[in-house]
C-alpha positions as CSV (number, residue, x, y, z in Angstrom):
1,M,-8.0,-0.1,-0.9
2,S,-4.7,0.8,0.0
3,L,-1.8,-1.8,-1.0
4,Q,1.8,-1.3,-1.8
5,A,4.4,-3.0,-3.8
6,G,8.0,-2.2,-2.1
7,I,11.7,-2.0,-4.0
8,V,14.4,-3.7,-3.8
9,G,17.9,-4.8,-4.1
10,L,21.2,-5.2,-3.1
11,P,23.5,-1.3,-3.0
12,N,24.2,0.4,-6.1
13,V,22.0,-0.9,-8.4
14,G,19.9,1.7,-9.5
15,K,16.8,1.4,-6.8
16,S,17.3,5.1,-4.8
17,T,17.2,6.2,-8.5
18,L,13.8,4.3,-9.7
19,F,12.3,6.0,-6.7
20,N,13.5,8.9,-7.7
21,A,12.2,8.9,-11.1
22,V,8.3,7.2,-9.3
23,S,8.5,10.7,-7.4
24,N,9.9,13.0,-9.4
25,S,7.2,12.4,-11.9
26,A,4.8,14.2,-10.3
27,K,6.5,17.2,-9.7
28,A,3.8,19.6,-11.8
29,Q,0.5,19.5,-11.4
30,A,0.5,19.3,-15.3
31,S,1.6,16.0,-16.0
32,N,0.2,13.6,-16.6
33,Y,0.3,11.4,-13.4
34,R,0.6,12.6,-10.2
35,F,3.1,11.8,-7.4
36,C,2.8,12.7,-3.6
37,T,4.9,11.1,-1.4
38,I,3.4,10.2,2.5
39,E,6.7,9.6,4.1
40,P,10.1,10.1,2.8
41,N,10.0,6.5,1.9
42,V,6.9,5.5,0.7
43,G,4.3,7.9,-2.3
44,L,1.1,6.9,-4.2
45,V,1.6,7.2,-8.0
46,D,-1.4,7.5,-10.7
47,V,-1.8,3.7,-12.9
48,P,-1.7,5.4,-16.0
49,D,-5.2,4.5,-17.7
50,A,-5.6,5.8,-21.5
51,R,-9.4,4.6,-20.4
52,I,-10.0,7.3,-18.2
53,D,-8.8,9.4,-20.5
54,K,-10.9,8.4,-22.9
55,L,-14.3,8.6,-20.7
56,A,-12.9,12.4,-19.2
57,E,-13.1,13.3,-23.7
58,L,-16.4,12.7,-23.5
59,V,-18.4,12.3,-20.5
60,K,-16.1,16.4,-19.6
61,P,-16.5,15.9,-16.4
62,N,-14.9,18.9,-13.4
63,R,-12.3,16.6,-12.4
64,T,-10.6,13.4,-13.3
65,V,-9.5,11.1,-11.0
66,P,-7.3,7.8,-12.1
67,T,-6.4,4.8,-9.5
68,Q,-3.5,4.6,-7.5
69,L,-0.7,2.6,-6.1
70,E,1.5,2.9,-3.0
71,I,5.1,2.6,-3.8
72,V,8.1,1.8,-1.6
73,D,11.2,2.6,-1.6
74,I,12.6,0.1,1.0
75,A,15.5,0.0,3.3
76,G,19.0,-1.9,1.1
77,L,20.3,-5.3,2.3
78,V,23.2,-7.2,3.2
79,K,24.1,-10.4,3.4
80,G,23.2,-11.6,7.2
81,A,19.8,-9.5,7.2
82,S,18.2,-12.7,8.1
83,K,20.7,-12.0,11.4
84,G,20.4,-8.3,11.6
85,E,23.3,-7.5,9.7
86,G,23.2,-3.6,8.5
87,L,19.6,-2.9,8.7
88,G,18.5,-6.2,7.4
89,N,15.6,-6.0,10.9
90,K,14.1,-2.6,9.0
91,F,14.6,-4.3,6.0
92,L,12.8,-6.9,6.9
93,G,10.0,-6.3,8.3
94,N,9.2,-3.2,5.4
95,I,9.2,-6.1,3.3
96,R,6.6,-7.7,5.5
97,E,4.5,-4.9,5.3
98,V,3.9,-4.7,1.5
99,D,1.9,-6.8,-1.2
100,A,4.4,-7.1,-3.7
101,I,7.9,-7.0,-4.4
102,I,9.5,-4.9,-7.4
103,H,13.6,-6.4,-7.3
104,V,16.3,-3.8,-8.6
105,I,18.7,-6.0,-10.3
106,R,22.1,-4.2,-11.3
107,C,22.9,-5.1,-15.3
108,F,25.2,-2.4,-16.6
109,E,29.0,-2.4,-16.2
110,D,30.8,1.0,-14.7
111,E,33.7,1.3,-12.9
112,N,31.9,4.9,-10.8
113,V,30.0,3.2,-9.6
114,L,31.1,0.8,-6.6
115,R,30.2,-2.5,-5.9
116,E,31.3,-4.9,-3.3
117,E,29.8,-8.1,-4.9
118,G,32.3,-8.5,-7.2
119,A,32.0,-9.1,-11.4
120,I,28.5,-8.3,-12.5
121,N,26.3,-10.7,-11.9
122,P,22.8,-10.4,-11.8
123,V,21.5,-14.4,-10.5
124,S,23.9,-13.6,-7.9
125,D,22.3,-10.6,-6.9
126,K,18.8,-12.4,-6.9
127,E,20.7,-15.1,-4.8
128,I,21.7,-12.8,-1.7
129,I,18.6,-11.3,-1.8
130,D,16.6,-14.6,-2.0
131,T,18.7,-16.4,0.6
132,E,18.1,-13.8,2.7
133,L,14.2,-13.4,2.1
134,Q,14.4,-17.7,2.5
135,L,16.3,-17.8,5.7
136,K,13.9,-15.3,7.2
137,D,11.0,-17.3,6.1
138,L,12.7,-20.9,7.6
139,D,12.6,-19.2,11.2
140,S,9.1,-18.0,11.3
141,V,7.9,-21.6,9.9
142,E,10.5,-24.0,12.0
143,K,8.8,-22.2,15.0
144,K,5.4,-22.1,14.3
145,W,5.9,-26.2,12.8
146,S,7.4,-26.7,16.7
147,K,4.5,-25.8,18.1
148,V,1.8,-27.4,15.1
149,E,3.7,-30.8,15.8
150,K,3.1,-31.6,18.5
151,M,-1.0,-31.6,17.6
152,A,-0.6,-33.0,14.7
153,R,0.9,-36.3,16.2
154,V,-1.4,-36.8,19.2
155,G,-4.6,-36.7,19.6
156,S,-7.0,-36.3,16.4
157,D,-6.8,-32.8,15.0
158,T,-7.5,-32.1,11.6
159,K,-7.3,-29.0,11.0
160,A,-3.3,-29.4,13.3
161,K,-2.6,-32.6,11.2
162,A,-3.7,-30.4,7.6
163,E,-1.6,-27.1,9.2
164,F,1.1,-29.2,10.2
165,E,1.2,-31.0,6.2
166,I,1.7,-27.6,5.0
167,L,4.1,-25.7,7.3
168,T,6.3,-29.4,6.3
169,R,6.2,-28.2,3.3
170,C,6.7,-25.0,3.7
171,K,9.9,-26.1,5.3
172,E,11.0,-28.5,3.1
173,C,10.4,-26.0,0.1
174,L,13.2,-23.5,2.3
175,L,15.8,-26.2,2.8
176,Q,16.2,-26.1,-0.4
177,G,16.5,-23.3,-1.4
178,K,13.4,-22.4,-2.7
179,S,10.8,-19.6,-2.3
180,I,7.7,-20.5,-1.0
181,R,5.7,-18.5,-4.3
182,T,6.7,-21.9,-6.1
183,L,4.5,-24.1,-3.8
184,N,1.9,-22.0,-5.4
185,L,-0.4,-22.9,-2.4
186,D,-3.9,-21.7,-3.1
187,K,-6.1,-19.9,-0.9
188,E,-7.0,-22.7,1.7
189,E,-3.7,-23.9,2.1
190,K,-2.4,-19.8,2.9
191,L,-4.0,-19.7,6.1
192,A,-2.3,-22.2,8.0
193,T,0.5,-19.6,7.1
194,A,-1.2,-16.2,7.1
195,D,-0.2,-15.7,10.6
196,L,3.2,-15.1,9.4
197,F,3.0,-13.1,6.5
198,L,5.3,-15.2,4.3
199,L,8.1,-13.0,2.5
200,T,9.3,-15.3,-0.2
201,D,5.4,-15.8,-0.6
202,K,5.1,-12.7,-2.3
203,P,4.7,-11.8,-6.1
204,V,7.1,-10.7,-7.1
205,L,8.4,-8.9,-11.0
206,Y,12.1,-7.9,-11.9
207,V,13.5,-4.9,-13.4
208,A,16.5,-5.1,-14.9
209,N,18.2,-1.9,-14.6
210,V,20.4,-1.2,-18.4
211,D,22.7,0.7,-19.3
212,E,21.4,3.1,-22.3
213,A,22.8,1.4,-25.2
214,S,20.6,-1.5,-24.0
215,M,17.3,-0.2,-23.1
216,H,15.1,-1.4,-26.1
217,T,17.3,-4.3,-26.0
218,G,18.1,-5.7,-23.3
219,N,21.8,-6.9,-23.0
220,K,23.6,-9.9,-22.1
221,Y,23.4,-9.7,-18.7
222,S,19.2,-8.9,-18.7
223,E,18.7,-12.1,-20.7
224,I,21.0,-14.6,-17.9
225,L,18.1,-13.1,-15.8
226,K,14.9,-13.6,-17.9
227,A,17.0,-17.5,-18.4
228,A,17.3,-17.3,-14.5
229,V,14.0,-16.5,-13.2
230,K,11.6,-18.7,-15.7
231,A,11.0,-21.0,-14.1
232,E,8.9,-18.6,-11.8
233,G,6.9,-17.3,-14.4
234,A,8.3,-13.7,-13.2
235,E,8.1,-10.2,-15.8
236,V,11.0,-8.7,-16.1
237,I,11.1,-5.0,-16.9
238,I,14.1,-3.2,-19.0
239,M,14.2,-0.1,-18.5
240,N,17.6,2.7,-17.6
241,N,16.3,3.8,-14.6
242,S,18.8,7.0,-15.1
243,I,16.5,8.1,-18.6
244,E,13.4,7.3,-16.6
245,A,15.0,9.9,-13.2
246,Q,15.7,12.3,-15.9
247,I,11.9,11.9,-17.5
248,A,10.2,12.3,-14.2
249,E,12.3,15.4,-13.9
250,L,9.9,17.5,-16.8
251,E,7.6,19.4,-16.1
252,N,6.8,20.7,-19.3
253,A,4.7,18.0,-21.6
254,E,6.5,19.0,-24.5
255,D,10.3,19.1,-23.1
256,K,8.5,15.5,-21.5
257,E,7.6,14.4,-25.3
258,M,11.2,15.9,-27.3
259,F,13.2,13.9,-24.5
260,M,11.5,10.1,-25.3
261,D,11.9,11.0,-28.9
262,E,15.2,11.5,-28.7
263,Y,15.4,8.0,-27.1
264,K,13.2,6.7,-29.7
265,M,10.9,6.1,-26.8
266,T,6.2,6.3,-27.4
267,Q,6.9,6.6,-23.2
268,P,8.7,6.1,-20.3
269,A,9.3,2.9,-18.7
270,L,7.9,3.8,-16.3
271,N,4.6,3.5,-17.0
272,R,5.3,-0.6,-17.7
273,L,6.4,-1.0,-14.2
274,I,3.3,0.7,-12.6
275,L,1.1,-1.6,-14.9
276,S,2.9,-4.0,-14.9
277,A,3.3,-4.2,-10.4
278,Y,-1.0,-3.1,-10.6
279,N,-2.3,-6.4,-12.3
280,L,0.9,-8.2,-10.2
281,L,-1.2,-7.5,-7.1
282,G,-4.3,-9.2,-9.0
283,L,-6.0,-6.0,-9.2
284,D,-8.5,-4.7,-11.6
285,T,-9.9,-1.1,-12.4
286,Y,-14.1,0.0,-12.9
287,F,-15.1,3.7,-13.6
288,T,-18.3,5.8,-12.1
289,A,-19.0,8.4,-15.0
290,G,-21.0,11.7,-14.4
291,V,-20.4,15.4,-15.0
292,Q,-19.5,15.9,-12.0
293,E,-16.5,13.1,-11.7
294,V,-14.9,10.9,-13.6
295,R,-13.1,7.9,-11.6
296,A,-10.6,4.8,-11.4
297,W,-11.2,2.4,-8.2
298,T,-9.3,-0.6,-7.3
299,I,-10.6,-3.6,-6.4
300,H,-9.4,-7.5,-6.9
301,K,-9.7,-9.9,-9.6
302,G,-13.4,-11.9,-8.8
303,W,-14.9,-9.5,-6.4
304,K,-18.5,-8.9,-6.8
305,A,-20.9,-6.1,-7.5
306,P,-20.9,-5.3,-4.1
307,Q,-17.9,-5.9,-2.7
308,A,-17.1,-3.7,-5.4
309,A,-19.2,-1.0,-4.4
310,S,-17.7,-1.0,-0.6
311,V,-14.9,0.9,-1.9
312,I,-16.6,3.6,-2.8
313,H,-18.4,3.3,0.9
314,T,-19.7,0.4,2.8
315,D,-22.9,1.5,3.3
316,F,-23.3,1.1,-1.2
317,E,-22.3,-3.1,-0.2
318,K,-24.1,-2.6,3.0
319,G,-27.4,-1.7,1.0
320,F,-26.6,-2.8,-2.0
321,I,-29.3,-3.2,-4.6
322,K,-28.5,-3.4,-8.0
323,A,-25.7,-2.2,-10.6
324,E,-26.1,-0.6,-13.6
325,V,-23.3,-2.0,-15.8
326,I,-21.7,-0.7,-19.2
327,A,-18.9,-2.4,-20.5
328,F,-16.0,-0.1,-21.3
329,D,-16.3,-0.5,-25.3
330,D,-19.9,0.3,-25.6
331,F,-19.2,3.4,-23.5
332,V,-16.7,4.3,-26.2
333,K,-19.0,3.1,-29.7
334,Y,-22.1,5.1,-28.0
335,G,-20.6,8.0,-26.5
336,S,-22.6,8.4,-23.4
337,E,-24.7,6.5,-20.8
338,A,-27.7,7.8,-22.4
339,A,-27.0,6.5,-25.9
340,C,-26.3,2.9,-24.0
341,R,-29.2,3.4,-22.4
342,D,-31.3,3.8,-25.9
343,N,-29.5,1.1,-27.4
344,G,-29.7,-1.6,-25.0
345,R,-25.3,-1.2,-23.6
346,L,-27.1,-0.8,-20.0
347,R,-27.2,-3.8,-18.2
348,I,-28.3,-4.3,-14.8
349,E,-26.5,-7.1,-12.6
350,G,-26.8,-8.2,-8.5
351,K,-25.0,-9.2,-6.2
352,E,-23.7,-12.3,-7.4
353,Y,-22.4,-10.2,-10.4
354,I,-18.3,-10.7,-11.1
355,V,-16.8,-7.1,-12.3
356,K,-15.2,-7.2,-15.3
357,D,-11.6,-4.9,-15.8
358,G,-13.1,-1.8,-17.1
359,D,-16.7,-1.5,-15.9
360,V,-18.7,1.8,-15.9
361,M,-21.1,1.5,-13.4
362,H,-23.6,3.0,-10.9
363,F,-24.7,1.6,-7.7
364,R,-28.4,1.5,-6.4
365,F,-28.2,1.2,-3.2
366,N,-30.7,1.7,0.0
367,V,-29.7,2.3,4.1
């Protein structure tokens, strides 16, 4: 399953520094979470998960394979991007391809870092990007709205009428300067706009890039940002992107730990960011655990057992018979699959079973 989170932001907010932190986080194979660059601006980063480390400790497999997330460094944006200014078309095109947005906002003062937008203002910075995305979405919605309007007003096409009603709501929302995600459209309603790949319907989390003194507590700018996005229900992660990049550059685990101790950090904030992006995408993890391999697998929340099996191989879904399931806590408590089986903690589940985050599974199938 290939899902992407795209990093966006105005120039000089720390966007590229954050991506460099991600890309450097796995220079050394000995580091906790590896990273490999696919293209100059796209990378695969391992999702930090203490559970897979615990399973590996118990099973002692030949190899351990964590689940991964694609992070995309998207070209910078300027006012007028929706009309093609600057790298507008590239910027908006790249956002259209990602599944979630990581919006980096400058929350620090530094006269050595240029800023064309004037005084530090996280709300204004956020609104610049919001506005450009909304304008692009409005253009897409209005074009389809005009086509559907004729079918909805003439004749008895109930599908067209329902679609027109949803498109009208979207249009009014955008004209009010609001993002489509604030409408909270359900799965069926989203079918009306699915072909438009609306930019402002994508889930978003914010990174408040603060100065060193504010990396643990935040500052007035990060508090302003939190207040501004409260209505969205969006998460704000406070971090110092420069320090995160320095941590990621360290290849030796002891050096990394010493560096973090100096800054009173128990873990890189980057780990929290990756986990938050993973959760933002509505993802869960299940595990397979054997002597050859302990592996984490990514699925969407709510997937049933056959769907979960398909991420291993499509044949597993086609020929699905049953799933052997052990809750992660039970596996840790009893220490092995055999012990779980002996103590009645291994369950046999069928096609309707909804996989839970952390399940340890094996699939029975026949093709």
